N, C-alpha and C positions, 0 to 999 in steps of 0.2 A: 740247922746250920745257917750262919749269917752269910748273905751274898756279898761278894766283893764288887762294889759298884764300878770300879775301874775295869775289872775283868768283864763284867756284864756289858759295859759300853763297848769294849773291844770285840766281844762276841757278836754284838749287834752289827758291827761292820762286816761280819762274815756271812750274814744272811742274804739270801737272794730276794731282796725286797723289790717290789714293782718299780720299774723305771720308765717314766713317760713324761713328756712335756704337754700331753693332752690335758687341757684345763678342765676343772670341774664346772666352772662357769662358762657357758657357751659363748656369750657375747654375739649372738646371731645377728641382731640388727646392724652391727658394724661390720661383721665379717662376711656375711652372705654376698654383698655386692662384690667383694674381692673374688669369690669363687665364680660368680657370674662373668666377671671380666676374664677370668682365666679360661673358662669354658669357651668363651667367644674367641679368645686368642688361639686356642688349640683346635677349634672347629670340631667339637665333639659330634654334633649331629651329622655333619658331612663326612667325617671319618667313619662313622658307623655305616653310612650308605656306601662309601667307597669299598669297604671290606666285606660287604654283604655276601658276595659270592653266591652260592646256591641256597642260601637261607630262604625258607619259605616266607613270602611277603605277608605283612599284616598292615592294613590301612584303616586308620580311624579318620573318617571324613569329618572335618570341623564344621559344625553348624555356625554360620557367620554371625557374630555379634554385630550390633548396629553401631556404626561409627558416629556416636553422638553422646558425649559426656564421659565422666570418669567412671571407673569400674565400681560396682557395688559388690556386696558379699556373695550374692548369687552368681555373679561372673566368676568370682574366685572359686567357689565350690565347683562350678562346671569345668573350668579350665584345669583345676587340680585333679579332678577325677579323670579327665582326658589324659593328663600327663602320667598319672599312675598306671593307666591302661597301657599307654605307649611304652613307658619304661619297663614295665613288668614283662610285656610281650617281647621286647628286645632282649632282655636278660634271660628269657627262656628259650632263646635261639631263633627268634623271628627277625626278619628285616622290617622293623616297625616304623612306618612312615607317618609323619604328621605335618600337614601343610595348613597352617593357620589361615583364616580368611576373614573378610569383612563384608557385610551387607551395606552398600553405600547409597543406593537409590531410595526414593520414597519420601513420604509426606513429612516426617519429623525434621529432616534437613531442609526441605523446601519451606516448611513453616518457620524455621529459624531465620532463613534468609528474608522471608516476608516480614518477620518482626523487625529485622534490621532496617528494611526499607521503610516500614511504617514509622520507626523512630526517627528517620531522616526526612519524613514527609514525602517519600517517593511512592509511586503507584506501580505495583508489580506488572499490571497489564500494559503499562507504557514502556516496559523494559523489553529489549530484544530477547527473544526466548533463548537464543544460543548464549548470550551474555549472562542471562539468569542461570542457565544450566552450568556455566563455568563457575559462577559464584558457589553453587551447590557443590561442585566437584572440589573446589578449593577448601570449603568448610569440612567436607568429609575427610579429605587428605590430612588436614591438621589433626583431627581426632584420632586417625589411624596411628599416627606417630606417637601420640600420647598413650593410647591404650596398649600399643605394642610394648612400650617400656614397662607399663604397669603389669602386663601379663608375664613378661620375662622376669620381673622382680619376684614373682611367685615360684620361680624355679622351673617354669614350663619350657620343655625342649621342643624344637621344631625348626622348620625352614623359615625363620623369622625374616631373613633377608630377601626372601622371594615368596611372600604370601599371595593368596589369590584375593582379588578385589572385584566385586561385581561391576565396578565402573571402569575397569581396564578395557582398553579398546578391544582386545581379543575376546574378553569375557562378554562384552556387549555384542560382538559379532556372533558368538556362539549362542547367546540367549535368543537373539533374533533368528538364528538358524533353527533352534529348537522350536520357536514359535511357528516358523514356516512349515515344520513337519505337521503341526496341527492343521495349518492352512491346507496342506496338500493331501493329508490322509482323511479329510472329510469330517473331522470332529469339530472344526471351528464354525460357528454360526453367529449371526447377529439376531438378538431377540429383544423383546420388551417385556419385562416382568418386574415385580417388586423386588428390590434389592435393599440391603442395609445401606442407608445413605446418611452421610454426615453433612447437614446443612452448613455447619461452621466451616468445614474443610472443603465443601462443595465437591465431594467425590463419593463413589461407591466404596464400600468396605467389605472385606472378607470376614468370616466368622472369627478367624484368628486375630483380627484387628479390633475385636470388640471385647469389652469386659463389662461385668454386671455390677451395678451399685444401686443402693436404695435411692428412690426418687419419689417425691410427692407429686401425684398427678391429679388433675381434675377428673371427676367421674360424673356421668350424667345418665339419667333414665329418660329416654326419648319416646314420644308417642307417634306411631305411624297409623293413620286412620284407615279403617277397612272401608273401601268404597265399592267393593263388589264381593258377593258371596253367593255361591250356588247358582251362577248365572249361565251355565252351559245349556240348560234346558233338558238335560238327559237324566237329572237326578230323580230318585224316588220322591214322591210328594212330601213324605215326612221329613226327608233331609232338606228339601228346598224350604220348607216352613221353618225348620230349625235355623237354617242359614240366614233367614231374614233378620233375626234379632242380633246377628253379628254386624250388620251394617252400621256404620258410624261408631262402632266400638274401636278400640285401639289395641294394636299389637305393640307391646312395650319392649324396647331394647335397652341394653346397658353397655356403655363403653368407657374406657379410660383415655380415649383419644378423641375428644369432641371435635378436634380440627378435621377429622375424617368424615364427619357428617355431610359436609357439602359434596363429598365425592361418593356418597352412598348410591348404590344402584340396585340393591336387593336386601331382603331379609330372609333368613333361613331358619328352619325349625328341625327338631329331631323326631323321627317317626316313632321312637319308642318312649317318648316323654309324655307324661300325663298332664294335659292342659285343662284349665277351667276358665269360665267367664265370670268375672268379678265386677260388682257394681258398687259405686260409692253411694252411701246413704247419708252420711254427714261429713262435713269438711270444715276445718277451722279456717278463719279468714286469711291467715298467712300461707295457706296451702295452695299449690298449683292445681291439685285435683279438684274437680267440681262435682257437686251432688248430681247423680244421675249418669255420670260418665261410666262407661264399661270398658274393662281391660281384659285382654286375653293374656294369661300368664301361666307359666309352669307351676303346677300346684306346689311343688317342693320349694319354689322361690317366692310364692305370693306373699306370705307373711312378712318376709324381709323387705320386699319391694314396697308394700303398703306402709311399713314402718319408716322406710326412707322418705316416703311421701308425706310423713307426719300424720298418718291415719292410724288410730287405735283400732283394736279388734272390733269394737262396736260401731265403727264408722263405715264398714263395708260388709258385703255378703257375697258368698259364692252362689251364682245362679245355677250353673250346670256344667257338665263336661263339655269340652270342645274336642271333637274327634279329628283324627288325621284326615278322614274323608271330607270333613268340612274345610280343613285347612287347604286341601288340594285346590279349592276353587276360589280362594280369597285373592283379592287384589288390594294393594296398599298404595297410599299416597305419601310422598315425602312430606315431612312437617313444614317445609318451606315452599311447597307447591302453591302456586297462585298468590304468593305473598307480593304485596305491592312493591314494584321496583325489581322483581326477580327476573323480569324479561323472559319468563318461561323456562328458566334454567332447570327447574326441578318439577315441571308440571306432568311429565310422563309417569304413568303408574310404575311402581317398583316391582321387580320380579320377586316372587315368593315361592319357595320350594324347600324340600327336605335336603339336609346335608348330614353326613355321618360324623362331622366334627362338633356338632352341637350337643351340649350337655346341660343338665339342670343342677350342676354342682354349685354354681354361683351365677349371679346375674338374674336373668328373667326367663331363661329357656329358649330365647330367640337370640340370633346373632345378626347384627347389621353388617352388611357386606359392602366394602369399598375395595374391589379387587385390585385397584392400582396401589393399594397400601397394605395388603395382607396376602401372604403366600397361599394359605389354605383356600381363601376365596378365589384367588387367581387360578389355582389348579382346578377348582370346581368348575368354573366357567370356561377354562381352557378345554377341559375334557368334554364339556357340553357343546363346544364349538361356538360359544357365544361371546368370546372376548371382545369382539368389535362392538358389541352392544353395551359393555359394562366398563371398559377402560376409560379413565379420565386423565387429563394432564393439567390438573388444577394447581399443583405444587411445583414451584420452580427449584432450581438447583441450590438456591440459598435458603430454602425453606419458607419462602414467601408465596402466598397465593398469587396466581396470575392476575395481572392488573385489571382485566376486564371481568373478573368473577364478581357477580352482583353481591353487594353487601360487604364482601370480605377482600376485595382486590388489594393487594399490597400488604395485607396483614401477615405477620411473620409467626411461624411456629416457635422459632428460637431467635433470639437476638444474635448478632455476630459474636458476642462473647460467650455464647452457650447458655445464657439465662433464658427463662420463660419469656416468650414473646407475647404479642397481643392477639394471636389467632384464636386460641381456646376461649378466651373471655368474650371475644366478639361473637363467636358461634353460639356460646351459651346464652349471651344476652339476646341474640336474635331469636333463638328458640323460645326463650321465655316470652319475648314480645309477641310472637305469633301463636302462642299457646301450645307449642310443641314439647314443652318440658314438663315432666312429672316430678322429678327430683334432681338434686345435684349434691355433690360432696367432693371430698378429696380422699385419696388412698395413698398409702406409702407401700411401695412394692419394688421388687428387684427389676431393674430396667437396663437395657443395653446402652453402653456409652462407648465412644471412641477411646481406645487406650492411649491415643496420642493427645488429642485436645481435651480429653476428659469430659466432653460435652455429650448430652444425649443424642441418640440417632433416631431416625425415622425409617419406615419402609416406604419406598417411593418407586413407582413404575418409571423406568427410564430405558431407553435403548442402550444395550450393553452387548459386549462380545462374550460369548460363552464357549467353553469346551464341553461338548456333549459326552457325558460319561456312560450313557447306555446305547449309544449309536455304534455299530460295528466300525472298528478302526481299519481303514483300508491299507494296511501295511503288510499283511500276511504273517505277522508274528503272533501266532495264535496258541502257543504252547500253554499259556496261562489264561487264555480266554480271548474272546473276540472284541469285547468292549473294555473300556478303561475300568469300569467298576468290577467286572468279572476278573480282570487281570490283577487288580489290587487285592481283592478278597482272596483269590487263589494264592498270590504271593505271600500274604499275611500268614496263611496256614502252611504253605509248602516250602517257602524259601527262607523265611525270617525266624531267627531265634530271639525271644523276647526276655529282657531282664528288667524288672520282674515280669512274670508271665501275665499278670493282669493288664500290662500294656497292650497285649494282643487284643484282649476283649474290648478295650476302650477304642482303639483305632478301627477295629472291625465294625463295631456298632456305628461309629461315625460315618464310615465310608458306605456302609450298607444303607444308611438312611439319607445321605446327603443329596442335595440337588445338583444340577449342572454347575460347573466351576465358572464364576464370573472372572474373566481375565482382564477386563478393561478398567482403567481408572482415568478420571478427568483431571489430570494434573500435568506437570511439566517435567519433573526430574525423575526420569526413568528411561527404560528402553521402550521405544514406541512399538505399537502393533504394526509391523511392517507389511501392510496389505493395502490393496486398492479395491474400491467397489464401483460397480457399473453406474455411471452418471444417470440419474433418473430411474434407476432400477429399484426393485423391491427385494428385501432380504430373502423372500421365498423363491426368487428366480434362480434357475440353475446356473446362470452365468453371472450372478451378482458379484461374486468374488473373482478377482483375477488370480488364476493359478498358472504361473508361468515360471519355469525353472530358470530361464535366462534372466528374467527380471530379478528373481530371488538371488541369483549369483551376483548380479551387479550391485545389489543392496549390500550383500555380505562383504564384497570387496571394498566398498566405501567405508563400511563400519570398521573393518580391520585397520584401515589407514587413518580414519578420522574419528572413530567412535560413533555413537548413536547421534551425536550432534548433526551428522550428515543429513539426517532425515528432516531436520528443521531449517536447513539453510535455504536461502532463496533459490528457486528453480529446481528444488529437489525432485518434484514429480517429473518434470521434463528430463532431468538427468537420468532417472531410473527407468523411464518408459520409452523415451524417444528412440526410434529405430527398431523397436520391438512391437509396440502397440501405439495407437494414437493417444497421447496424453489427454486430449479433450474428451475422450470417452470414459475417463476414469476419475474418480475422486480419491484423494489421499486421506487415509484415516489418521487422525491426530491424537487419539487416546494413547496413554502409556500402559504398559503391562503391570498387572498386579505385582508388587515386589515379591510376593510369595512365589510367583513364577520365576523371578530372578534367582532366588535362593534355591527353589526347587530344581533349577537347571544346573546347579553347581557341579553335580556329578559329571556333567558333560564336559565342562572346561577344567575340572580338577582331576577326577578319577580317570576319565577317558583321554583327555587331550594332553596332559603333562607327562613327561618322561618319568617323573617321580610319583606319578599317580598310581592307579591300580592296574595290575597286569590284565585283568579281565573286565575292567570298567565298573566293578562292583566294590562297594566298601564292606570291609569286615564288620564295621561298627559305626552307627550313628549314635551319639550320646548327647542328650539334652534334657531339659526339665519336662515335667509332665504336661505343661501347657503346650508342648510342641506336638502332642497327638493331634491337635487341631491346627497346628502351625507347620513347622518344617518337615516333620515326619510325614504329615498328611500331604502337603503340596509336593514334596519330593516323590512320594508314591504316585500321585496322580500324574505328575509331569512325566516321570519315567515310564509309567504304564502306557502313556500316550505316544512315547517315542521309542522306547526300548522293548516294550511288551511285557515288562515285569518290574519289580521293585529294584531300586538302585543299591539296596543294602542287604547284607545277610544277617545282620544283628542289630538290634535296637536296645539301648539301655536308657532308662529314664530315672531321673532323681527328683526329689521333692523340692519344696521351696525353703528358704531360710526365714526363721522366725526369731524373735528376741527370746531371752531366757525364760520368760513367762508363757511363751507360746503365742504371742501376739504378732500380727503382721507388722513388719518394719515400716516406719513412716517418718519422714523428716519432721513433720509437724508434731509427732509424738516424742521426738528426740530419742528414739530407741534404736536407731540404725547403728550398725557396726561396719566401719570402713576397713577394707583390706589394707589400705595404706597405714591406718592407725595401728592395726594389729602387727604388721611387719615392723613398724617403728618401735613398738614397745617390746614385742616378743621375738620377732623374726618370722620369716615365711614358713619355716619348718613347723612351727607351732600351729599355724593355720592349716598346713598340710596334715598334721597329726590329728587336728580336730576333724577334718574330713574323714580320715582313715578310721577314727574311733566311732564315727556316727553311722547310723543306719540310713544311707542315702536314699533308700527306696521310700522313706517317709519324709515328712518335713523335718528340718534340722534346726535345733535351737542353738543360739550362740549369745554369749554375754560375758561380762568380766569374770564372774565366778566360774563359769564353764571353762573359760580360757585358763584360769588359774589351775583348775584340775588337770587340764591337758598339759600345762607346763610342768606339773608335778610328775605326771607319767613320763614326760620327756626326760626329766632329771634322773629318774630311776633307770631309764634305759641308757642314758648317757653314762651313768656310773658303771653299768655293765660293760659297755664298750671300753671305758677307761681301764677297768680291771683287766680285760683281755689284752689291751695294748701294753700295759705295764708288765705282764707276765710272758709275753712272747718276744720281748726285747732280746736281740742277739740269736733268736731261733733260726736255724738253718735246716736244710734238708738232711744234713748229717745227723741231726737230732731226731729225725723221724723214726717212729716205731710202727711196725705192722700191727694191724688191729688184732690179729690172732695172738700176739704176744702180750697184749695189754691186760692189766688187772680187770676184774669184773666191773668195777665202778666206771672205768673209762669205756668199756664195751657197752655198758648201759647208756652212756651219753651218746655213743655212736648209734645205738638202736633208736634213741630219741631223734637223732638227726635224720635217720632214714624215714622215720614216721613223719617228721616235720617237712622234709623235702617233698613228699607226696602231697601233704596237706597244703603247703605253700603253693605248689604248682597248680593243684586243683582249684585252690581259692583264687589265685590270680587269673586262671583261665575262665572262671565263672564270674570275674569282677567282684568277688567277695572280699573287698579290702578290709572291712571291719573284722571278718572272720580270720583273715591272715594276720592282721596286726594283733588281735587279741590273743591268738594262739602263740605268736612269737613273744608278745609281752609277758604272758603267763610263763612261758618257758624261761625267759631271761630272769624274771623275778623269783619264780618258785623253784624251778628245776636247777637253775644255775646259781644265782646270788644266794638264795636261802638254803641251798642244799649242796650242789657240787662244789662251787667256789668256797663255801664255808668249810667244807671238809678238806678240800685239797690245798688250801692255803698253807697248811702245816708242811705238807710235802714240798710244795713249790718254794716256800721260804727257807726251810730248814734242811732239806735233803741235799746231799751232794749229787754227783752224777748217778743217781739211782735209777733203776728201771721204772719205778713209780713216777719219778719226776719227769723222765723223758716221755713216758706215756701221757702224763697230764699235759705237758707242753705240746705234744702232738695233737691232742684233742683240742687244746686252746687254739692252735693254728687252724684246725679244721673248722672250729666254731667261728673264728674270725672271718674266714673267706665266705662262709655261708651267711652269717648274720649281716655282714656288710652288703652283700648282694641281695639278700632277701628283703632287707629294709630300705635299700637305696631308692626303689620307686616311691616310697612314702617320705622318708627323711632324706631328701635329695642332697641337701647341703651338709648335714651332719655326717652322713656315711662317706661323703667325699672327704670331709675333714679327718675322719677316722682312717680312711684308706691312705691319705697323703701323710699322715703321721707315721705310718709304718712303711709306706712305699713312696717316698718323695721322688720327684723327677719332673722334668719339663713336660713330658707327655703322659704322665701317670694320671689315671682317673678311674674311680670305681665304675663310672658309667661307660667305660669301654670294656667292661668285664661281662661275662655271662654267669649265671648261677651255676656253681660247680656241680657236675654230676655226682650223685651220692650213691655209692654201691648199695644195692638192695640186700646184699648178703650181710650187711650190718644189722639187719633186722633180726632180733632174737627175742621172740615173744616169751619163751620160757624164762629167759634171764630177766626180762622186764617184770614178769609176774613175781619172780623171787625177790627182786629189789623193791617191788611194791610192798611186800611183807616187811622187808627191812626198814623201809621208810615209815611204816606204821609203828614199828617198835621204837624207832628213833623219836617219833613225835611224843610217845609216852615218856621216854627217858628225858628229853629236853624239857618237857612240861614239869616233870618231877623235880628236875634240878632248878628250874625257874622259881619254884616254891621255896627251895632252900636259899636261893640268891635273894629273893624278896625278904625272907626272914633273916637275912644277913648271916646265915650259917656259913656260907661260902661267898667268895667274891667272883670266882671264875669256875666254869664247868670243869677245868683241868684239875681242880682241887678234889674232884669226886671220883669215886670208884664204886658206882652203884652195882647192885645185884639185880638182875632182870629175871623174873620168874615167868616162865612160858609154859602154857598148858599144851598147846598144839605141837606135836612132834615134828611136823614138816617145817613149821615156823622156827622151831628151836634149831633144827638142822641148818636152815638157811642162815640164821644168825651166827651159828658157830663157824660157818664157812666164810664169814665176812670179817673184815677188820673192824669189829663193832666199836672198839674204843675210839678209833679214828673217826668212824662214822658219827658217833655221838659226841665227839670232841671232849672226851674224858681221858684222864691219864691211864686208868685201868677200868675194867668192867668184868663182871662175872655173869655167867648164864647158868640157869638151873631149871629143871622141870619140877622142882619141889613146890609145894603149895606156898603161896605168898603169905608172909606173916601179917598179923593184924596191923593196920596202919600203912601198909604198902600203898604206893600211889598207883592209880589206874585212871583210864579215861573211858567213859561210857561207850564212846564210839569204837573203842578198840578192846573188846573183851578178850580175856585169856592172857593178858600181859599186865604185869604189875612190877613196880620198881621199889626196891628197898634201898634207902640212901646209906652210903658209907663214904668215909673220907679216903682219899688216895694215900697209900703208904709210901714213905720214902721222902727224898728231898726234891726241891724244885730245880730243874735244869736251868742254868743261867742263860742258856741260848734259846731253847724252844719252850721253856716254862712248864713242861710236863713234870709231874711229880712221880718219880720212879725210884725203886729200891736201889738201882745201880748207880745213881748219880754220885759222882765223887770217886768212883772206883776205876777211873780211866786215866789215860796219859794227860789229858787236858783237864785241869781242875774244874769242878762244879758243873760238869755236863754229863749227859747220858751217853750210852753206847752209840746211838745213831748220830748224835752231834759230834762225838769224838771222831767217828769215822769221816764225817763231813769235813771236819777241821783238818784231817790228814790230807 
């Protein structure tokens, strides 16, 4: 029969085709700022707080980014993750609070201001310190405003109009108050020990302020002459005789820091190492070794050492073993001893003893000790009670030797620009001149650098202020232990949930092995150590520190009103002490606090001190990168354990770093960086958010143009799903709603899936498994909905009249709409708002004011799901068989087919017979049989027992729904089937 084109066109007007203005092209870069403005106008965040009622609180405490420079992709990853946590917790029924904050003090800002001064020819030391600090405050303030807008552009919700800043006066007051708790509870002390020191920045550094890079260092093998052996007079005769031939031999040490040789006070050996006495028998002219010289070396290292000295195997011989009993009585001389012009600086014999940190894995089997520049050596002599004998103060704060040090006065380890200075060369040259050098070379190794200046650091003994982490804290808060270390380790295991779990092991091992916390820095821009010391006193004196509550209160009052600048104003000491104690009896400390103490204290002035903080002073979650195990997670733990007696957080989530598409670290010099601003301009922030959600954040994340294209493709597919939903719920009202019990099986199967998904989504969001949540929802939308349910039900939705099937389908679409928009809103913040407003426009309307709807668990029907799993398997065989016919141009549409499906399994056959299989397979007709499949019937290997024999549909094509049915043309309306005829009525 020939179709009447005019009639067909008229019938098309009667179809219930999707109606929506929701565009296929998102245009996110242009439209997202409009939604940001709208959210600000209606005050989304504050409205959620106002209507919180008795909702249980959830507080994610923001680790403060540094107020210095534009955001990089790592910032975006971090803030988007935080936002997805906050939004998902809010939509699951919590009162989810997020107070963004900034770290404002510290060296990077101070360094920038100094650079500005140098460019203008100004000297920082000639500037009034309060004026200098005001410059730093102004600089930080400017970057806070810039970064705030950049964070907001990513769709991050929070109290942006009232963030916390470590430089706010009240924050500075509370930081000082937290420090005073260490002062009063007995954990604060002044000590002198080697600390990581930046000669370029002239300050101590914390481990978290250090990064490791390859560095080429000088390396030297130095000779210490044996000047005494077996001299106690109590040795057996044979031992005394053997010891005689050790006189005037040399113990050889190896070091990669020649500049520490002038500070040498000892050499140590290993009790379990095999040592030998080696003699030079031949020596080339260019060699520092001399014929007849004897060296004591670890046997395992001897061949390498001799090779470094340019001695071949035939140029030396091993004379004998050197026993530990012999080493016990050896005395050594420094190679610079008695050198002309040394003024006796190195003439005293060096200490020589065993130490458990000596190995023969590299070097010589001996270690030269400069306890002022090495922690292991320092601890060895501290435990021996000999520090007074071995500590030196040869290196100044700028990395230069003290001016009166013979030979080397004023020589610098590093230049002001961080490059190699002249100290190493001067020491090496002098050692060669006096005959103290056996060999020299260079080595490339991983070496600590300041993460701010990027310059190498040194270990340097300086007076610093420390928090003792193994001293009992005198505050009586002993539930988690008596010391800071005990409290931290107990908190890690008993109080905190770790995501991923390996974060626990990392922080535990760090705190288990860490030394006391260095609190002081020798800089200007920060919160000062608000304490006073007894004039002329010693740090070991019981009354060395002024512990006075009235003085403390006076300081805090001034900080509340004027900020920490009050400490540096003229007459500050008299202002704080007069009338309480005699100011003349006390000296004012001028060091500032480690900025990690600032950020570690934020729990006190955010979680505890603010009305919108945490009800119990604890955060539900700290969320930062893995580097913060040695940074903010670590310092916050130590700080809180010293003041609260336990950790300040109940949960810790860590994410990896961002890499380029090839897995390389991003670097401006390599040109492989990805800017959040560039991504939002090209794609929109939702694409960046989706990249985060699709990635495994527990590992390092790759990003690049091709990766973003793939993310954008996923986004388009999901957007089309939402567009389909919108188009088919137009004009839907509660009057159209159908009870689940009255729905067809296909709709009840969708409800079953929603019940499954609701549990999965809530469990996933609760566990911060954003990748799992999104992948589950994406697969549901693309596989269960677009490729299955929507594909099947578009016929009913478009062509049925007010049928029960159509009302059931539209009810399900409405239920899908409310769940998908709220489930996806924490990830696709802008797009789900667009979807929501397309259906529910209004001045106060927003998906972000909604909760995830409760999903009845009685929608779960596992038996029905199992049945429909069989039906879907059969459908895959049918659609694959018809695709072969379409490819061969036998048919143009699946509606031209009426296949016969041969089913071996009786249960599967029964399931298929109870389903509207022709609709499910999108054919006009279909036949089912348990008869054996004919030869040539189509089957799939993964679906045995089901085969499809192709046949054409019988009848004519309905001009309205395009099905081919025998009854077409037999009804009141010409050229249509019975179903369409009824719909037209």
